[in-house]
N, C-alpha and C positions, 0 to 999 in steps of 0.2 A: 337700113330701110328708114326713110324719113316719113314720119306720120304727121300730117297737118290736120288739126281738129277744128271744125267749124261749129259755132254755136248757132242753133236755129231756135231762138226764143219763141217764135210763133208756133212751132211744133213741140216746144218743150223738150228739146233733145240736143245732144252733141253728136256730131257725125264725122266720119272720115270715109273716104272712098279710095280704095286701092285695087288696081287691076279690075275695075268695073264692078267691084263688090262693096257694099255699104256695111259699115260697122257702126253701132249706135249705143249711146247711153241716154236713156229716157228718164224724165223726171216729171213730177207734178208739184205745183206750188200749193202750199197749205196756208190756212189762215194764220195770222199773227207772225208773219215773216218766217214761215217754215218751208222746208223743201224736202220732198221724199224722192230719192232715186229709186225708180221702180223696175228698171230692166236694162241689162247690158247684153249686147249680142255682137258676136264676131263670127263670120262665116267659117266653117270648118277648115277650108283651104288656107285661111289666114291666121289661124290660131297658133299660139306658141311664139309670136313675134312681139309681144308686149303691147299690142294694140288696145286691148281692154284696159290695161293699166294706164296707158296714156289718156284714154277717154276719161277714166275715173279721176285721175290726178287733175286733169283740166277742169272737169265738172266740179270737183270739190274745191279747187282753188277759186273758181268763179263764185261758188256759193258762199265761201268764207269772205271773199271781198265784198259781197253784197250784204253780209251780216245775217245770213239765213241760219236758222236753227236746223241742223242737218239730221235727217233720219233716212233709213233705207229699208225698203221692202224687197230689194234685190239682194240675193245671197252673196253675189260677188262683191258688191259695194260694202255690205255688212262685214264680210271677212276682211276686206281691205281696211276698213275703219278699226276693227278690233286689233289688227296687227300694228297699226300706227299708234294705238293707245296703250300698248304694253309698256310696263315700266322698264 
């Protein structure tokens, strides 16, 4: 399954659409070059295909390229960041 992620900065989110269903990674910009990833959603019928991971990787890559200080109030993104920071 090929997942193409679109950034919608006007809505502060990354989105992909498969089979007419939308999956999203939402964020909010913070003062002093910060970003908070607030919510990840994948419809039940599409879960288990790596869509959330693709959204998160895309969002984090973009945020790093922009030089943002990354935080997360979304449990999924927080868990993803903790796994990446293990020694």
